[in-house]
Backbone as CSV, one residue per row, in Angstrom:
resi,resn,N_x,N_y,N_z,CA_x,CA_y,CA_z,C_x,C_y,C_z
1,MET,-59.155,-16.085,-75.678,-57.802,-16.362,-76.138,-57.069,-15.045,-76.373
2,THR,-55.869,-14.929,-75.853,-55.061,-13.727,-75.985,-54.259,-13.794,-77.276
3,THR,-54.303,-12.723,-78.061,-53.547,-12.687,-79.308,-52.189,-12.055,-79.063
4,VAL,-51.287,-12.196,-80.049,-49.960,-11.596,-79.949,-50.087,-10.080,-79.851
5,GLU,-51.038,-9.496,-80.594,-51.232,-8.045,-80.539,-51.617,-7.581,-79.141
6,GLU,-52.495,-8.337,-78.459,-52.925,-7.964,-77.111,-51.776,-8.027,-76.121
7,LEU,-50.823,-8.955,-76.334,-49.681,-9.072,-75.436,-48.765,-7.858,-75.545
8,ASP,-48.731,-7.207,-76.706,-47.885,-6.045,-76.915,-48.488,-4.770,-76.329
9,LYS,-49.786,-4.781,-76.105,-50.463,-3.592,-75.596,-50.296,-3.505,-74.082
10,PRO,-50.091,-2.294,-73.553,-50.035,-2.164,-72.102,-51.402,-2.454,-71.491
11,ARG,-51.415,-3.204,-70.399,-52.661,-3.583,-69.732,-53.072,-2.494,-68.750
12,LEU,-54.347,-2.116,-68.820,-54.901,-1.066,-67.977,-56.157,-1.572,-67.281
13,LEU,-56.212,-1.369,-65.978,-57.385,-1.734,-65.190,-58.222,-0.480,-64.963
14,LEU,-59.495,-0.543,-65.336,-60.443,0.555,-65.153,-61.498,0.099,-64.160
15,VAL,-61.620,0.832,-63.034,-62.608,0.463,-62.018,-63.466,1.677,-61.688
16,ASP,-64.749,1.564,-62.007,-65.719,2.631,-61.761,-67.098,1.982,-61.742
17,ASP,-67.983,2.450,-60.886,-69.320,1.848,-60.810,-70.275,2.370,-61.874
18,ASP,-69.851,3.360,-62.642,-70.670,3.918,-63.724,-70.384,3.114,-65.001
19,LYS,-71.293,2.196,-65.331,-71.077,1.283,-66.455,-71.007,2.000,-67.797
20,THR,-71.805,3.031,-67.973,-71.770,3.792,-69.234,-70.429,4.488,-69.387
21,PHE,-69.967,5.136,-68.316,-68.665,5.801,-68.332,-67.568,4.793,-68.677
22,CYS,-67.613,3.610,-68.059,-66.605,2.580,-68.321,-66.612,2.134,-69.782
23,LYS,-67.804,1.957,-70.336,-67.915,1.513,-71.727,-67.280,2.541,-72.674
24,VAL,-67.602,3.808,-72.445,-67.075,4.878,-73.306,-65.562,5.020,-73.133
25,LEU,-65.096,5.040,-71.873,-63.660,5.203,-71.624,-62.873,3.989,-72.104
26,LYS,-63.411,2.797,-71.911,-62.737,1.580,-72.388,-62.511,1.658,-73.889
27,SER,-63.545,2.027,-74.620,-63.436,2.142,-76.066,-62.383,3.180,-76.466
28,ALA,-62.406,4.324,-75.801,-61.450,5.403,-76.113,-60.015,4.964,-75.805
29,LEU,-59.821,4.250,-74.711,-58.472,3.800,-74.343,-57.986,2.674,-75.250
30,GLU,-58.908,1.805,-75.681,-58.522,0.749,-76.614,-58.088,1.343,-77.954
31,LYS,-58.698,2.447,-78.362,-58.287,3.133,-79.590,-56.887,3.731,-79.450
32,ARG,-56.446,3.898,-78.211,-55.106,4.426,-77.925,-54.139,3.284,-77.584
33,ASP,-54.509,2.068,-77.989,-53.679,0.866,-77.881,-53.451,0.340,-76.467
34,TYR,-54.445,0.454,-75.603,-54.392,-0.179,-74.288,-55.274,-1.423,-74.296
35,ASP,-54.844,-2.441,-73.585,-55.661,-3.626,-73.337,-56.392,-3.331,-72.027
36,VAL,-57.688,-3.041,-72.101,-58.446,-2.531,-70.955,-59.277,-3.630,-70.296
37,LEU,-59.084,-3.768,-68.990,-59.880,-4.667,-68.151,-60.791,-3.785,-67.312
38,VAL,-62.065,-4.152,-67.187,-63.030,-3.310,-66.485,-63.644,-4.063,-65.306
39,ALA,-63.761,-3.337,-64.179,-64.471,-3.847,-62.998,-65.368,-2.729,-62.487
40,TYR,-66.474,-3.120,-61.854,-67.448,-2.139,-61.370,-67.499,-2.053,-59.842
41,ASP,-66.616,-2.811,-59.170,-66.546,-2.737,-57.715,-65.120,-3.080,-57.277
42,VAL,-64.798,-2.777,-56.032,-63.438,-2.953,-55.519,-63.018,-4.427,-55.552
43,ALA,-63.879,-5.335,-55.096,-63.526,-6.765,-55.047,-63.183,-7.304,-56.429
44,SER,-63.988,-6.956,-57.427,-63.715,-7.409,-58.800,-62.428,-6.782,-59.336
45,GLY,-62.187,-5.534,-58.969,-60.951,-4.862,-59.375,-59.729,-5.557,-58.808
46,ILE,-59.808,-5.940,-57.539,-58.694,-6.657,-56.902,-58.469,-8.007,-57.580
47,THR,-59.557,-8.717,-57.860,-59.444,-10.022,-58.527,-58.776,-9.880,-59.890
48,LEU,-59.232,-8.915,-60.678,-58.624,-8.695,-62.001,-57.152,-8.330,-61.881
49,ALA,-56.820,-7.488,-60.903,-55.426,-7.073,-60.715,-54.548,-8.258,-60.321
50,GLU,-55.050,-9.109,-59.433,-54.271,-10.277,-58.999,-54.060,-11.280,-60.135
51,GLN,-55.015,-11.343,-61.052,-54.915,-12.294,-62.158,-54.149,-11.740,-63.355
52,ASN,-54.121,-10.417,-63.517,-53.588,-9.835,-64.755,-52.432,-8.862,-64.594
53,PHE,-52.131,-8.401,-63.390,-51.030,-7.479,-63.117,-50.961,-6.318,-64.120
54,PRO,-51.905,-5.410,-64.035,-51.921,-4.287,-64.985,-50.750,-3.335,-64.765
55,GLU,-50.293,-2.731,-65.861,-49.239,-1.721,-65.785,-49.820,-0.365,-65.400
56,TYR,-51.104,-0.168,-65.759,-51.791,1.096,-65.520,-53.150,0.828,-64.891
57,ALA,-53.648,1.832,-64.172,-54.988,1.711,-63.599,-55.645,3.088,-63.542
58,VAL,-56.941,3.096,-63.783,-57.760,4.300,-63.639,-58.857,3.903,-62.656
59,ILE,-58.838,4.521,-61.486,-59.704,4.108,-60.385,-60.569,5.284,-59.945
60,ASP,-61.866,5.042,-59.811,-62.767,6.059,-59.281,-62.571,6.130,-57.771
61,LEU,-62.669,7.311,-57.213,-62.520,7.482,-55.767,-63.667,6.829,-55.016
62,ARG,-64.871,7.044,-55.503,-66.056,6.501,-54.839,-66.686,5.476,-55.769
63,ILE,-66.571,4.199,-55.375,-67.096,3.096,-56.170,-68.277,2.525,-55.398
64,GLY,-69.467,2.978,-55.747,-70.642,2.624,-54.951,-70.476,3.252,-53.578
65,LEU,-70.507,2.430,-52.552,-70.286,2.914,-51.185,-68.855,2.662,-50.732
66,GLU,-68.023,2.117,-51.628,-66.643,1.771,-51.294,-65.678,2.876,-51.703
67,SER,-64.500,2.832,-51.115,-63.452,3.796,-51.436,-62.449,3.192,-52.410
68,GLY,-62.197,3.912,-53.481,-61.183,3.494,-54.438,-59.777,3.560,-53.852
69,LEU,-59.614,4.274,-52.734,-58.306,4.354,-52.084,-57.823,2.969,-51.647
70,GLU,-58.750,2.105,-51.228,-58.387,0.734,-50.856,-57.780,-0.006,-52.040
71,LEU,-58.354,0.228,-53.208,-57.857,-0.422,-54.416,-56.476,0.107,-54.801
72,VAL,-56.265,1.408,-54.634,-54.940,1.988,-54.917,-53.900,1.291,-54.041
73,LYS,-54.202,1.181,-52.755,-53.287,0.541,-51.808,-52.988,-0.902,-52.221
74,LYS,-54.021,-1.648,-52.616,-53.846,-3.042,-53.016,-53.012,-3.151,-54.298
75,LEU,-53.294,-2.294,-55.277,-52.544,-2.341,-56.534,-51.057,-2.090,-56.304
76,ILE,-50.751,-1.125,-55.460,-49.350,-0.812,-55.172,-48.692,-1.961,-54.415
77,SER,-49.450,-2.639,-53.549,-48.875,-3.785,-52.830,-48.580,-4.947,-53.794
78,LEU,-49.358,-5.069,-54.862,-49.113,-6.108,-55.861,-47.925,-5.762,-56.751
79,ASP,-47.815,-4.483,-57.123,-46.725,-4.010,-57.986,-46.584,-2.508,-57.810
80,ASN,-45.532,-2.093,-57.130,-45.379,-0.659,-56.856,-44.999,0.158,-58.086
81,ASN,-44.879,-0.483,-59.240,-44.622,0.245,-60.484,-45.902,0.542,-61.257
82,THR,-47.040,0.078,-60.765,-48.305,0.341,-61.439,-48.575,1.844,-61.411
83,ARG,-48.880,2.393,-62.561,-49.171,3.835,-62.671,-50.683,3.998,-62.555
84,ILE,-51.108,4.748,-61.540,-52.519,4.843,-61.201,-53.000,6.291,-61.264
85,VAL,-54.127,6.478,-61.950,-54.814,7.769,-61.939,-56.101,7.577,-61.156
86,MET,-56.291,8.427,-60.148,-57.522,8.430,-59.352,-58.446,9.457,-59.976
87,LEU,-59.663,9.032,-60.312,-60.681,9.918,-60.879,-61.763,10.165,-59.839
88,THR,-62.315,11.363,-59.824,-63.400,11.603,-58.891,-64.273,12.776,-59.288
89,GLY,-65.525,12.645,-58.959,-66.461,13.751,-59.059,-66.600,14.418,-57.702
90,PHE,-65.921,13.874,-56.697,-65.989,14.363,-55.319,-64.593,14.771,-54.859
91,ALA,-63.958,15.654,-55.591,-62.583,16.033,-55.299,-62.460,16.799,-53.990
92,SER,-61.410,16.484,-53.261,-61.061,17.241,-52.073,-59.551,17.176,-51.897
93,ILE,-59.023,18.126,-51.173,-57.591,18.137,-50.912,-57.196,16.888,-50.136
94,ALA,-58.000,16.522,-49.138,-57.676,15.360,-48.298,-57.598,14.074,-49.119
95,THR,-58.563,13.844,-50.008,-58.540,12.613,-50.785,-57.425,12.626,-51.828
96,ALA,-57.112,13.804,-52.363,-56.000,13.907,-53.313,-54.682,13.557,-52.623
97,VAL,-54.477,14.110,-51.444,-53.254,13.834,-50.693,-53.161,12.347,-50.362
98,GLU,-54.250,11.763,-49.883,-54.235,10.343,-49.527,-53.980,9.470,-50.748
99,ALA,-54.596,9.792,-51.876,-54.389,8.994,-53.092,-52.913,9.000,-53.493
100,ILE,-52.291,10.161,-53.459,-50.872,10.266,-53.826,-49.999,9.546,-52.799
101,LYS,-50.310,9.714,-51.516,-49.537,9.029,-50.471,-49.619,7.509,-50.622
102,LEU,-50.775,7.012,-51.042,-50.966,5.569,-51.209,-50.323,5.040,-52.484
103,GLY,-49.923,5.933,-53.389,-49.215,5.480,-54.579,-49.809,5.874,-55.915
104,ALA,-50.924,6.607,-55.917,-51.476,7.064,-57.196,-50.479,8.016,-57.858
105,THR,-50.422,7.953,-59.165,-49.532,8.811,-59.932,-50.129,10.191,-60.123
106,HIS,-51.442,10.225,-60.269,-52.133,11.482,-60.553,-53.558,11.405,-60.033
107,TYR,-54.194,12.559,-59.916,-55.547,12.690,-59.381,-56.289,13.663,-60.280
108,LEU,-57.355,13.204,-60.919,-58.115,14.055,-61.840,-59.571,14.131,-61.419
109,THR,-60.168,15.298,-61.632,-61.594,15.427,-61.366,-62.367,15.128,-62.641
110,LYS,-63.549,14.530,-62.445,-64.443,14.272,-63.567,-65.164,15.562,-63.913
111,PRO,-65.486,15.778,-65.132,-65.242,14.890,-66.263,-63.810,15.031,-66.776
112,ALA,-63.195,13.923,-67.070,-61.860,13.904,-67.666,-61.951,13.029,-68.910
113,ASN,-61.351,13.482,-69.993,-61.416,12.690,-71.219,-60.216,11.746,-71.317
114,ALA,-60.247,10.870,-72.288,-59.209,9.846,-72.440,-57.827,10.463,-72.638
115,ASP,-57.735,11.554,-73.383,-56.423,12.192,-73.587,-55.855,12.718,-72.277
116,GLU,-56.701,13.337,-71.452,-56.244,13.842,-70.149,-55.794,12.689,-69.251
117,ILE,-56.516,11.590,-69.303,-56.179,10.427,-68.478,-54.859,9.813,-68.925
118,VAL,-54.677,9.630,-70.224,-53.428,9.064,-70.738,-52.260,9.980,-70.403
119,THR,-52.437,11.279,-70.564,-51.378,12.236,-70.215,-51.009,12.091,-68.742
120,ALA,-52.023,11.983,-67.883,-51.774,11.838,-66.443,-51.062,10.511,-66.138
121,LEU,-51.439,9.446,-66.819,-50.799,8.145,-66.597,-49.316,8.182,-66.949
122,LEU,-48.978,8.934,-67.964,-47.597,8.958,-68.464,-46.746,10.069,-67.860
123,LYS,-47.379,10.955,-67.110,-46.673,12.108,-66.547,-45.772,11.667,-65.395
124,ASN,-44.513,12.063,-65.455,-43.553,11.643,-64.437,-43.221,12.722,-63.416
125,GLU,-43.493,13.969,-63.753,-43.101,15.058,-62.861,-44.260,16.012,-62.639
126,GLY,-44.150,16.786,-61.576,-45.136,17.822,-61.304,-44.987,18.974,-62.272
127,ASP,-45.962,19.863,-62.275,-45.982,20.989,-63.200,-45.938,22.297,-62.423
128,THR,-44.803,22.981,-62.481,-44.647,24.241,-61.741,-45.451,25.381,-62.353
129,SER,-45.978,25.188,-63.557,-46.760,26.256,-64.188,-48.245,26.166,-63.843
130,THR,-48.605,25.246,-62.961,-50.000,25.132,-62.537,-50.428,26.439,-61.898
131,THR,-51.592,26.922,-62.322,-52.045,28.219,-61.821,-52.510,28.124,-60.367
132,ILE,-52.230,29.180,-59.631,-52.635,29.287,-58.236,-53.707,30.363,-58.164
133,SER,-54.838,30.015,-57.586,-55.964,30.937,-57.522,-55.696,32.094,-56.572
134,ASP,-56.162,33.283,-56.966,-56.079,34.458,-56.103,-57.275,34.540,-55.172
135,VAL,-58.286,33.707,-55.440,-59.529,33.748,-54.675,-59.492,32.649,-53.609
136,PRO,-59.688,33.007,-52.342,-59.703,31.963,-51.308,-60.932,31.062,-51.453
137,LEU,-60.860,29.876,-50.859,-61.985,28.951,-50.905,-63.175,29.532,-50.151
138,SER,-64.373,29.228,-50.627,-65.594,29.679,-49.955,-65.769,28.916,-48.645
139,VAL,-66.607,29.437,-47.768,-66.878,28.774,-46.499,-67.458,27.382,-46.749
140,LYS,-68.361,27.259,-47.726,-68.949,25.949,-48.031,-67.882,24.970,-48.517
141,ARG,-66.963,25.449,-49.340,-65.889,24.577,-49.831,-64.945,24.206,-48.684
142,LEU,-64.641,25.134,-47.809,-63.797,24.838,-46.653,-64.452,23.778,-45.763
143,GLU,-65.776,23.886,-45.595,-66.492,22.886,-44.812,-66.352,21.515,-45.472
144,TRP,-66.561,21.464,-46.787,-66.433,20.214,-47.537,-65.033,19.614,-47.340
145,GLU,-64.006,20.452,-47.471,-62.630,19.979,-47.320,-62.401,19.431,-45.913
146,HIS,-62.922,20.132,-44.909,-62.754,19.690,-43.522,-63.454,18.344,-43.294
147,LEU,-64.662,18.192,-43.802,-65.380,16.927,-43.670,-64.596,15.785,-44.311
148,GLN,-64.037,16.038,-45.477,-63.250,15.017,-46.174,-61.995,14.649,-45.378
149,LYS,-61.348,15.649,-44.809,-60.134,15.408,-44.016,-60.458,14.537,-42.797
150,VAL,-61.515,14.879,-42.076,-61.900,14.101,-40.897,-62.314,12.687,-41.311
151,LEU,-63.019,12.566,-42.412,-63.417,11.243,-42.907,-62.179,10.397,-43.229
152,MET,-61.186,10.984,-43.859,-59.949,10.258,-44.175,-59.218,9.863,-42.893
153,GLN,-59.219,10.736,-41.886,-58.566,10.428,-40.614,-59.219,9.229,-39.934
154,HIS,-60.493,8.993,-40.243,-61.221,7.870,-39.657,-61.426,6.750,-40.676
155,GLU,-60.520,6.694,-41.653,-60.460,5.625,-42.649,-61.785,5.389,-43.361
156,GLY,-62.503,6.472,-43.651,-63.750,6.381,-44.394,-64.948,5.957,-43.564
157,ASN,-64.772,5.797,-42.269,-65.866,5.375,-41.385,-66.724,6.590,-41.044
158,ILE,-67.918,6.650,-41.640,-68.798,7.811,-41.465,-69.239,7.966,-40.018
159,SER,-69.548,6.877,-39.338,-69.989,6.960,-37.940,-68.890,7.534,-37.051
160,ALA,-67.664,7.048,-37.229,-66.535,7.544,-36.426,-66.255,9.013,-36.741
161,ALA,-66.321,9.381,-38.017,-66.092,10.778,-38.402,-67.183,11.676,-37.820
162,ALA,-68.429,11.224,-37.851,-69.542,12.006,-37.291,-69.342,12.227,-35.796
163,ARG,-68.902,11.191,-35.085,-68.633,11.353,-33.650,-67.533,12.386,-33.430
164,ALA,-66.469,12.314,-34.225,-65.355,13.256,-34.085,-65.797,14.692,-34.387
165,LEU,-66.744,14.839,-35.302,-67.252,16.161,-35.679,-68.394,16.622,-34.773
166,ASN,-68.792,15.739,-33.848,-69.903,16.032,-32.939,-71.183,16.358,-33.708
167,MET,-71.472,15.496,-34.699,-72.697,15.670,-35.479,-73.346,14.309,-35.718
168,HIS,-74.590,14.327,-36.094,-75.326,13.091,-36.352,-74.791,12.448,-37.629
169,ARG,-74.710,11.126,-37.630,-74.190,10.388,-38.784,-74.963,10.702,-40.052
170,ARG,-76.298,10.760,-39.966,-77.110,11.041,-41.160,-76.840,12.437,-41.710
171,SER,-76.605,13.393,-40.814,-76.297,14.757,-41.267,-74.987,14.772,-42.042
172,LEU,-73.998,14.073,-41.509,-72.718,13.995,-42.203,-72.888,13.284,-43.540
173,GLN,-73.635,12.195,-43.550,-73.848,11.448,-44.787,-74.521,12.320,-45.847
174,ARG,-75.507,13.103,-45.458,-76.177,14.013,-46.412,-75.186,15.024,-46.983
175,LYS,-74.352,15.582,-46.126,-73.368,16.563,-46.595,-72.365,15.910,-47.551
176,LEU,-71.984,14.672,-47.262,-71.011,13.980,-48.108,-71.621,13.535,-49.434
177,ASP,-72.924,13.288,-49.464,-73.587,12.861,-50.696,-73.723,13.990,-51.706
178,LYS,-73.647,15.221,-51.239,-73.735,16.364,-52.143,-72.396,16.524,-52.851
179,HIS,-72.473,16.997,-54.087,-71.224,17.281,-54.809,-70.564,18.478,-54.167
180,PRO,-69.244,18.509,-54.165,-68.568,19.626,-53.523,-68.847,20.951,-54.223
181,VAL,-68.868,21.987,-53.445,-69.062,23.334,-53.978,-67.758,23.744,-54.652
182,GLN,-67.853,24.391,-55.799,-66.654,24.868,-56.471,-66.094,26.079,-55.751
183,SER,-64.825,26.031,-55.407,-64.103,27.062,-54.655,-65.038,27.884,-53.884
């Protein structure tokens, strides 16, 4: 049963396959007066969104073997005013660009705390004071970025991306399973 207090709270959809992370973040966001709905896979996230029309969403980029980008696209098709933060432990320029193009409001790398997420959800403009690194990306990081770009060009299809890169699918999968190298 929904109470009057719950109706006044902004509804937020949280979708991530890490159940512990969801439990902790849900609690932190509820303390900040959000009515939080949680899903652990894309299909459940879509179902919750279709039934509840959230004003906000926090979506993991990689949900099991699925892409959170599909969920971003679906949420925007349901309501293009939904404010979405894409979270990821597998950050890349290609996925950040795609998330924003699909309608995400912001893109944060994990670990991100509840205050950072709320700030990102409410942020309306870019920040010109963002620091620009003087150090170029490492060769390993450039490789990671290139793999992500090709994967996005092939809509997340690892086999198609591997063919385009002229490499074995398993080799590409191993490289993608590793966390990205920092700069």
